[in-house]
C-alpha atoms as a printed R data frame, in Angstrom:
    type eleno elety resid chain resno       x       y       z
1   ATOM     1    CA   MET     A     1  76.197 -10.525 -17.994
2   ATOM     2    CA   SER     A     2  79.204 -12.356 -17.578
3   ATOM     3    CA   ALA     A     3  82.545 -10.985 -16.347
4   ATOM     4    CA   MET     A     4  84.869  -9.811 -18.671
5   ATOM     5    CA   LYS     A     5  87.777 -12.242 -19.112
6   ATOM     6    CA   SER     A     6  91.243 -11.551 -17.887
7   ATOM     7    CA   ILE     A     7  94.357 -11.524 -19.853
8   ATOM     8    CA   ASN     A     8  97.897 -11.796 -19.035
9   ATOM     9    CA   ILE     A     9 100.560 -10.422 -21.558
10  ATOM    10    CA   ILE     A    10 104.029 -11.997 -21.545
11  ATOM    11    CA   GLY     A    11 106.052  -9.680 -23.996
12  ATOM    12    CA   GLY     A    12 105.378  -6.219 -24.048
13  ATOM    13    CA   GLY     A    13 106.842  -5.455 -27.679
14  ATOM    14    CA   ARG     A    14 104.837  -3.927 -30.664
15  ATOM    15    CA   VAL     A    15 102.594  -7.058 -30.720
16  ATOM    16    CA   GLY     A    16 101.814  -7.291 -27.385
17  ATOM    17    CA   LYS     A    17 101.294  -3.637 -26.843
18  ATOM    18    CA   THR     A    18  99.096  -3.098 -29.862
19  ATOM    19    CA   LEU     A    19  96.673  -5.975 -28.820
20  ATOM    20    CA   GLY     A    20  96.502  -5.163 -25.340
21  ATOM    21    CA   ARG     A    21  95.583  -1.725 -25.867
22  ATOM    22    CA   ALA     A    22  92.911  -2.786 -28.716
23  ATOM    23    CA   TRP     A    23  91.400  -5.437 -26.410
24  ATOM    24    CA   HIS     A    24  91.470  -2.899 -23.363
25  ATOM    25    CA   SER     A    25  90.013   0.183 -25.404
26  ATOM    26    CA   SER     A    26  87.350  -2.376 -26.923
27  ATOM    27    CA   ALA     A    27  86.364  -3.913 -23.637
28  ATOM    28    CA   SER     A    28  87.022  -7.339 -25.041
29  ATOM    29    CA   TYR     A    29  89.436  -8.305 -22.393
30  ATOM    30    CA   ARG     A    30  90.372  -6.999 -19.146
31  ATOM    31    CA   VAL     A    31  94.115  -6.600 -18.972
32  ATOM    32    CA   GLN     A    32  95.747  -7.811 -15.777
33  ATOM    33    CA   ASP     A    33  99.543  -8.783 -15.599
34  ATOM    34    CA   VAL     A    34 102.002  -7.489 -18.271
35  ATOM    35    CA   LEU     A    35 105.625  -9.144 -17.773
36  ATOM    36    CA   THR     A    36 108.526  -8.189 -20.062
37  ATOM    37    CA   ARG     A    37 112.330  -8.333 -19.895
38  ATOM    38    CA   SER     A    38 112.337  -5.610 -17.356
39  ATOM    39    CA   LEU     A    39 110.176  -3.765 -14.938
40  ATOM    40    CA   ALA     A    40 110.764  -0.595 -16.685
41  ATOM    41    CA   SER     A    41 109.687  -1.938 -19.972
42  ATOM    42    CA   ALA     A    42 106.740  -3.486 -18.573
43  ATOM    43    CA   GLN     A    43 105.414  -0.194 -17.303
44  ATOM    44    CA   GLN     A    44 106.114   1.240 -20.370
45  ATOM    45    CA   ALA     A    45 103.794  -1.305 -21.973
46  ATOM    46    CA   VAL     A    46 100.992  -0.747 -19.474
47  ATOM    47    CA   ALA     A    47 101.185   2.885 -19.826
48  ATOM    48    CA   PHE     A    48 100.709   2.361 -23.696
49  ATOM    49    CA   ILE     A    49  97.945  -0.105 -23.049
50  ATOM    50    CA   GLY     A    50  96.227   2.010 -20.549
51  ATOM    51    CA   ALA     A    51  95.499  -0.798 -18.095
52  ATOM    52    CA   GLY     A    52  97.317  -3.718 -16.245
53  ATOM    53    CA   HIS     A    53  99.798  -4.165 -13.574
54  ATOM    54    CA   ALA     A    54 103.519  -4.310 -14.582
55  ATOM    55    CA   THR     A    55 105.500  -7.315 -13.075
56  ATOM    56    CA   ALA     A    56 109.006  -8.420 -12.869
57  ATOM    57    CA   ALA     A    57 108.899 -12.468 -12.537
58  ATOM    58    CA   LEU     A    58 106.480 -15.031 -14.067
59  ATOM    59    CA   ALA     A    59 105.893 -15.908 -10.414
60  ATOM    60    CA   ASP     A    60 104.268 -12.732  -9.907
61  ATOM    61    CA   LEU     A    61 101.632 -13.413 -12.545
62  ATOM    62    CA   ARG     A    62  98.166 -13.733 -11.063
63  ATOM    63    CA   SER     A    63  95.982 -16.277 -12.628
64  ATOM    64    CA   ALA     A    64  94.093 -15.448 -15.780
65  ATOM    65    CA   ASP     A    65  91.638 -16.781 -18.220
66  ATOM    66    CA   VAL     A    66  93.807 -16.040 -20.991
67  ATOM    67    CA   TRP     A    67  97.435 -15.840 -21.564
68  ATOM    68    CA   MET     A    68  99.091 -14.037 -24.431
69  ATOM    69    CA   LEU     A    69 102.850 -15.133 -25.483
70  ATOM    70    CA   ALA     A    70 103.809 -12.072 -27.559
71  ATOM    71    CA   VAL     A    71 107.592 -13.092 -27.582
72  ATOM    72    CA   PRO     A    72 109.892 -13.587 -30.131
73  ATOM    73    CA   ASP     A    73 109.953 -16.758 -32.114
74  ATOM    74    CA   SER     A    74 112.788 -18.416 -30.537
75  ATOM    75    CA   GLN     A    75 111.650 -17.658 -27.106
76  ATOM    76    CA   ILE     A    76 107.916 -19.069 -27.380
77  ATOM    77    CA   ALA     A    77 108.711 -22.763 -26.395
78  ATOM    78    CA   PRO     A    78 111.477 -21.674 -23.321
79  ATOM    79    CA   THR     A    79 108.748 -19.275 -22.312
80  ATOM    80    CA   ALA     A    80 105.871 -21.734 -22.146
81  ATOM    81    CA   ALA     A    81 108.142 -24.224 -20.061
82  ATOM    82    CA   ALA     A    82 109.166 -21.692 -17.878
83  ATOM    83    CA   LEU     A    83 105.280 -20.539 -17.396
84  ATOM    84    CA   ALA     A    84 104.298 -24.402 -16.954
85  ATOM    85    CA   GLN     A    85 106.840 -24.825 -14.528
86  ATOM    86    CA   ALA     A    86 105.845 -22.048 -12.495
87  ATOM    87    CA   VAL     A    87 102.178 -22.637 -12.886
88  ATOM    88    CA   ALA     A    88 102.821 -26.326 -11.486
89  ATOM    89    CA   THR     A    89 104.088 -25.048  -8.110
90  ATOM    90    CA   ARG     A    90 101.470 -22.749  -7.610
91  ATOM    91    CA   PRO     A    91  97.808 -23.213  -6.238
92  ATOM    92    CA   SER     A    92  95.287 -25.579  -7.839
93  ATOM    93    CA   SER     A    93  93.458 -22.549  -8.781
94  ATOM    94    CA   ASP     A    94  95.676 -22.089 -11.759
95  ATOM    95    CA   ARG     A    95  94.825 -25.820 -12.972
96  ATOM    96    CA   PRO     A    96  91.642 -26.575 -15.023
97  ATOM    97    CA   GLN     A    97  88.892 -27.064 -12.413
98  ATOM    98    CA   PRO     A    98  85.912 -29.499 -13.009
99  ATOM    99    CA   GLY     A    99  83.038 -27.453 -14.581
100 ATOM   100    CA   ASN     A   100  85.458 -24.425 -15.362
101 ATOM   101    CA   PRO     A   101  86.875 -23.810 -18.610
102 ATOM   102    CA   PRO     A   102  90.575 -24.398 -18.705
103 ATOM   103    CA   PRO     A   103  92.860 -21.210 -19.329
104 ATOM   104    CA   ILE     A   104  93.736 -20.235 -22.941
105 ATOM   105    CA   ALA     A   105  97.441 -19.554 -23.971
106 ATOM   106    CA   PHE     A   106  98.263 -18.530 -27.221
107 ATOM   107    CA   HIS     A   107 101.290 -17.284 -29.125
108 ATOM   108    CA   CYS     A   108 101.452 -14.524 -32.066
109 ATOM   109    CA   SER     A   109 104.087 -16.417 -34.479
110 ATOM   110    CA   GLY     A   110 102.820 -16.630 -38.025
111 ATOM   111    CA   ALA     A   111 105.287 -19.369 -38.691
112 ATOM   112    CA   LEU     A   112 105.363 -21.559 -35.644
113 ATOM   113    CA   SER     A   113 102.639 -23.852 -34.566
114 ATOM   114    CA   ALA     A   114 100.498 -24.074 -31.191
115 ATOM   115    CA   ASP     A   115 102.629 -27.188 -30.329
116 ATOM   116    CA   GLU     A   116 105.282 -24.714 -29.390
117 ATOM   117    CA   LEU     A   117 103.112 -24.362 -25.887
118 ATOM   118    CA   ALA     A   118 102.978 -28.095 -25.303
119 ATOM   119    CA   PRO     A   119 104.236 -27.756 -21.656
120 ATOM   120    CA   LEU     A   120 101.006 -25.685 -20.717
121 ATOM   121    CA   ARG     A   121  98.578 -28.279 -23.012
122 ATOM   122    CA   ALA     A   122 100.245 -30.683 -20.688
123 ATOM   123    CA   LEU     A   123  98.685 -29.178 -17.737
124 ATOM   124    CA   GLY     A   124  95.356 -29.261 -19.280
125 ATOM   125    CA   TRP     A   125  95.369 -25.745 -21.052
126 ATOM   126    CA   GLN     A   126  94.002 -24.971 -24.147
127 ATOM   127    CA   VAL     A   127  96.644 -23.690 -26.450
128 ATOM   128    CA   ALA     A   128  96.482 -21.918 -29.837
129 ATOM   129    CA   SER     A   129  98.678 -19.590 -32.165
130 ATOM   130    CA   ALA     A   130  97.193 -16.263 -33.594
131 ATOM   131    CA   HIS     A   131  98.750 -14.215 -36.187
132 ATOM   132    CA   CYS     A   132  97.546 -10.728 -37.503
133 ATOM   133    CA   LEU     A   133  99.031 -10.276 -41.113
134 ATOM   134    CA   LEU     A   134  99.981  -6.716 -40.174
135 ATOM   135    CA   SER     A   135 103.103  -4.801 -39.628
136 ATOM   136    CA   PHE     A   136 103.562  -3.979 -36.065
137 ATOM   137    CA   ALA     A   137 106.231  -1.614 -36.856
138 ATOM   138    CA   ASN     A   138 104.417   1.190 -35.317
139 ATOM   139    CA   PRO     A   139 102.054   0.187 -32.651
140 ATOM   140    CA   GLY     A   140 100.042   3.637 -33.052
141 ATOM   141    CA   LEU     A   141  99.621   2.956 -36.841
142 ATOM   142    CA   ALA     A   142  98.846  -0.815 -36.141
143 ATOM   143    CA   LEU     A   143  95.834   0.005 -34.206
144 ATOM   144    CA   GLN     A   144  94.271   2.138 -36.819
145 ATOM   145    CA   GLN     A   145  95.273  -0.708 -39.523
146 ATOM   146    CA   LEU     A   146  93.746  -3.772 -37.334
147 ATOM   147    CA   ALA     A   147  90.059  -3.246 -38.863
148 ATOM   148    CA   GLY     A   148  90.173  -5.658 -41.702
149 ATOM   149    CA   THR     A   149  93.238  -7.357 -41.197
150 ATOM   150    CA   PRO     A   150  93.573 -11.238 -41.580
151 ATOM   151    CA   CYS     A   151  94.051 -13.229 -38.800
152 ATOM   152    CA   ALA     A   152  95.245 -17.028 -38.989
153 ATOM   153    CA   LEU     A   153  94.207 -19.260 -35.899
154 ATOM   154    CA   GLU     A   154  95.431 -22.449 -35.354
155 ATOM   155    CA   GLY     A   155  95.550 -24.859 -32.487
156 ATOM   156    CA   ASP     A   156  93.056 -26.637 -30.081
157 ATOM   157    CA   PRO     A   157  89.530 -26.212 -31.202
158 ATOM   158    CA   ALA     A   158  87.939 -24.653 -27.791
159 ATOM   159    CA   ALA     A   159  91.032 -22.166 -27.884
160 ATOM   160    CA   VAL     A   160  90.434 -21.116 -31.437
161 ATOM   161    CA   SER     A   161  86.827 -20.962 -30.616
162 ATOM   162    CA   ALA     A   162  87.204 -18.636 -27.851
163 ATOM   163    CA   LEU     A   163  89.930 -16.584 -29.669
164 ATOM   164    CA   GLN     A   164  88.190 -15.712 -32.735
165 ATOM   165    CA   PRO     A   165  85.457 -13.619 -31.476
166 ATOM   166    CA   ALA     A   166  88.127 -11.686 -29.301
167 ATOM   167    CA   PHE     A   167  89.805 -10.706 -32.520
168 ATOM   168    CA   GLU     A   168  86.967 -10.444 -34.801
169 ATOM   169    CA   HIS     A   169  85.813  -7.747 -32.077
170 ATOM   170    CA   LEU     A   170  88.917  -5.829 -32.917
171 ATOM   171    CA   GLY     A   171  87.857  -6.167 -36.679
172 ATOM   172    CA   ALA     A   172  89.895  -8.670 -37.687
173 ATOM   173    CA   ARG     A   173  89.030 -11.099 -40.279
174 ATOM   174    CA   CYS     A   174  89.846 -14.698 -38.900
175 ATOM   175    CA   PHE     A   175  90.402 -18.065 -40.751
176 ATOM   176    CA   GLY     A   176  91.631 -21.210 -39.969
177 ATOM   177    CA   LEU     A   177  95.097 -22.244 -41.047
178 ATOM   178    CA   ALA     A   178  96.587 -26.117 -40.581
179 ATOM   179    CA   ALA     A   179  99.951 -26.118 -38.807
180 ATOM   180    CA   GLU     A   180 101.465 -27.690 -41.442
181 ATOM   181    CA   HIS     A   181 100.884 -24.924 -43.768
182 ATOM   182    CA   LYS     A   182 102.096 -22.130 -41.231
183 ATOM   183    CA   LEU     A   183 105.606 -21.891 -42.627
184 ATOM   184    CA   LEU     A   184 104.526 -21.163 -46.290
185 ATOM   185    CA   TYR     A   185 101.786 -18.739 -45.053
186 ATOM   186    CA   HIS     A   186 104.218 -16.922 -43.213
187 ATOM   187    CA   ALA     A   187 107.053 -16.912 -46.108
188 ATOM   188    CA   GLY     A   188 104.049 -15.341 -48.191
189 ATOM   189    CA   ALA     A   189 103.935 -12.468 -45.633
190 ATOM   190    CA   VAL     A   190 107.793 -11.978 -45.728
191 ATOM   191    CA   PHE     A   191 107.470 -11.971 -49.431
192 ATOM   192    CA   ALA     A   192 104.936  -9.174 -49.438
193 ATOM   193    CA   THR     A   193 106.348  -7.110 -46.747
194 ATOM   194    CA   ASN     A   194 109.517  -7.629 -45.054
195 ATOM   195    CA   PHE     A   195 111.594  -8.099 -48.389
196 ATOM   196    CA   LEU     A   196 110.363  -4.737 -49.669
197 ATOM   197    CA   PRO     A   197 112.304  -2.778 -47.561
198 ATOM   198    CA   VAL     A   198 115.339  -4.734 -48.664
199 ATOM   199    CA   LEU     A   199 114.613  -4.312 -52.342
200 ATOM   200    CA   GLN     A   200 113.973  -0.317 -51.837
201 ATOM   201    CA   ASP     A   201 117.310  -0.263 -49.806
202 ATOM   202    CA   LEU     A   202 119.132  -1.879 -52.651
203 ATOM   203    CA   ALA     A   203 117.624   0.334 -55.222
204 ATOM   204    CA   GLN     A   204 118.890   3.364 -53.312
205 ATOM   205    CA   GLN     A   205 122.391   2.040 -52.942
206 ATOM   206    CA   LEU     A   206 122.563   1.065 -56.639
207 ATOM   207    CA   TRP     A   207 121.280   4.474 -57.637
208 ATOM   208    CA   LEU     A   208 123.668   6.371 -55.174
209 ATOM   209    CA   ASP     A   209 126.878   4.413 -56.303
210 ATOM   210    CA   SER     A   210 126.114   4.931 -59.963
211 ATOM   211    CA   GLY     A   211 126.547   8.506 -59.269
212 ATOM   212    CA   MET     A   212 122.777   9.668 -58.844
213 ATOM   213    CA   PRO     A   213 122.498  12.738 -56.625
214 ATOM   214    CA   ALA     A   214 121.018  11.752 -53.192
215 ATOM   215    CA   GLY     A   215 118.117  14.272 -53.324
216 ATOM   216    CA   MET     A   216 117.095  12.773 -56.880
217 ATOM   217    CA   ALA     A   217 117.390   9.379 -55.472
218 ATOM   218    CA   ALA     A   218 115.174   9.902 -52.674
219 ATOM   219    CA   GLN     A   219 112.552  11.473 -54.895
220 ATOM   220    CA   LEU     A   220 112.726   8.842 -57.485
221 ATOM   221    CA   HIS     A   221 112.393   6.201 -54.527
222 ATOM   222    CA   SER     A   222 109.257   7.861 -53.438
223 ATOM   223    CA   THR     A   223 107.920   8.352 -56.928
224 ATOM   224    CA   LEU     A   224 108.706   4.774 -58.208
225 ATOM   225    CA   LEU     A   225 107.483   2.938 -55.300
226 ATOM   226    CA   ARG     A   226 103.947   5.153 -55.029
227 ATOM   227    CA   ASN     A   227 103.619   4.226 -58.829
228 ATOM   228    CA   ALA     A   228 104.530   0.438 -58.783
229 ATOM   229    CA   VAL     A   229 101.975   0.196 -55.827
230 ATOM   230    CA   ASP     A   230  99.350   1.879 -57.685
231 ATOM   231    CA   ASN     A   231  99.928  -0.319 -60.899
232 ATOM   232    CA   LEU     A   232 100.120  -3.502 -58.629
233 ATOM   233    CA   LEU     A   233  96.827  -2.489 -56.886
234 ATOM   234    CA   ALA     A   234  95.112  -1.667 -60.241
235 ATOM   235    CA   LEU     A   235  96.287  -4.316 -62.627
236 ATOM   236    CA   GLY     A   236  97.499  -7.110 -60.838
237 ATOM   237    CA   PRO     A   237 100.916  -8.663 -60.833
238 ATOM   238    CA   VAL     A   238 101.115  -9.755 -64.488
239 ATOM   239    CA   GLY     A   239  99.722  -6.645 -65.625
240 ATOM   240    CA   ALA     A   240 102.250  -4.412 -63.331
241 ATOM   241    CA   LEU     A   241 105.370  -6.327 -64.281
242 ATOM   242    CA   THR     A   242 107.862  -4.310 -66.149
243 ATOM   243    CA   GLY     A   243 111.844  -4.638 -66.825
244 ATOM   244    CA   PRO     A   244 113.954  -6.807 -69.311
245 ATOM   245    CA   ALA     A   245 112.527 -10.174 -67.656
246 ATOM   246    CA   ALA     A   246 109.283  -9.448 -68.414
247 ATOM   247    CA   ARG     A   247 109.962  -8.434 -72.199
248 ATOM   248    CA   GLY     A   248 112.133 -11.661 -72.608
249 ATOM   249    CA   ASP     A   249 115.450  -9.676 -72.841
250 ATOM   250    CA   LEU     A   250 117.611 -12.590 -71.440
251 ATOM   251    CA   ALA     A   251 120.790 -10.908 -72.785
252 ATOM   252    CA   LEU     A   252 120.003  -7.779 -70.733
253 ATOM   253    CA   VAL     A   253 119.285  -9.794 -67.624
254 ATOM   254    CA   GLN     A   254 122.478 -11.958 -68.131
255 ATOM   255    CA   ARG     A   255 124.656  -8.812 -68.397
256 ATOM   256    CA   GLN     A   256 122.697  -6.840 -65.538
257 ATOM   257    CA   GLY     A   257 123.021  -9.296 -63.316
258 ATOM   258    CA   GLU     A   258 126.903  -9.964 -63.941
259 ATOM   259    CA   ALA     A   259 127.111  -6.092 -63.071
260 ATOM   260    CA   VAL     A   260 125.277  -6.434 -60.153
261 ATOM   261    CA   ALA     A   261 127.170  -9.384 -58.801
262 ATOM   262    CA   GLN     A   262 130.466  -7.376 -59.284
263 ATOM   263    CA   TRP     A   263 128.885  -4.755 -57.115
264 ATOM   264    CA   ASN     A   264 127.290  -7.446 -54.061
265 ATOM   265    CA   ALA     A   265 127.444 -10.822 -54.676
266 ATOM   266    CA   THR     A   266 124.491 -11.392 -52.537
267 ATOM   267    CA   ALA     A   267 122.610  -8.882 -54.629
268 ATOM   268    CA   GLY     A   268 123.513 -10.320 -57.853
269 ATOM   269    CA   GLU     A   269 122.091 -13.902 -56.863
270 ATOM   270    CA   ALA     A   270 118.857 -12.063 -55.741
271 ATOM   271    CA   TYR     A   271 118.505 -10.246 -59.181
272 ATOM   272    CA   ARG     A   272 119.179 -13.253 -60.772
273 ATOM   273    CA   SER     A   273 116.711 -15.341 -59.057
274 ATOM   274    CA   LEU     A   274 113.807 -12.727 -59.007
275 ATOM   275    CA   SER     A   275 114.308 -12.381 -62.917
276 ATOM   276    CA   GLN     A   276 113.850 -15.906 -63.453
277 ATOM   277    CA   LEU     A   277 110.734 -15.662 -61.222
278 ATOM   278    CA   ALA     A   278 109.723 -12.341 -63.480
279 ATOM   279    CA   ALA     A   279 110.063 -14.282 -66.414
280 ATOM   280    CA   LYS     A   280 107.870 -17.098 -65.506
281 ATOM   281    CA   LEU     A   281 105.184 -14.508 -64.011
282 ATOM   282    CA   ALA     A   282 105.559 -12.680 -67.362
283 ATOM   283    CA   ALA     A   283 104.582 -16.230 -69.504
284 ATOM   284    CA   SER     A   284 101.790 -17.155 -67.279
């Protein structure tokens, strides 16, 4: 039986902690070193994962079979460049050796491609991106929701082939995604999840500013959201669509859009744009 592959984790936030713990618990990877912005946060990440060694600098990271860069999108390229520079000054054991598979590095962005890791690819590493279509707002809950989660893989074929069984071992459903389609793919995730809290907050503000009691607004928020989700799952987007735009009441859409714009100009623009999309969906 081959030895369990080691993984170093750079970035101990919600994604890094969730995947690190999942792989440790499932014996998919041996979590080795964990690096975050501070030693204290790295230690917290290691405690959550249940394995690994907290480190404070790139130079302290040991050689590993797999490297996960679970850092914010804006930090992926700089981190890859810094890691490549650190590796270039280390012993040849960190370089691909004849007869041995090269190290694999991947990032977790849904919008950016594996090309963000080009400095590591230049060293002979295999690089990829792997994005689980899941909310990681709470790592504990995310762990329970990993099974069945779609996971978009993109990058060098060897890296994708190696990562797919590791994610599938967690119950994820992997699929290939072309680099040029990542922005559209991730925008879909934003519309499906990230904008929902924004819309719910706007609804709460509108109700409160219209004079609805706070307790009633909170209860209505919960009831309407639950009913809307139930209808959407049962009937699909077209069947669940309601409201003046869906009914074709363009006069009311116009008046209501103007009222919202007076209340908040940005919200007014969003109301008009979403109403146009709702009318188009209703006519489909």
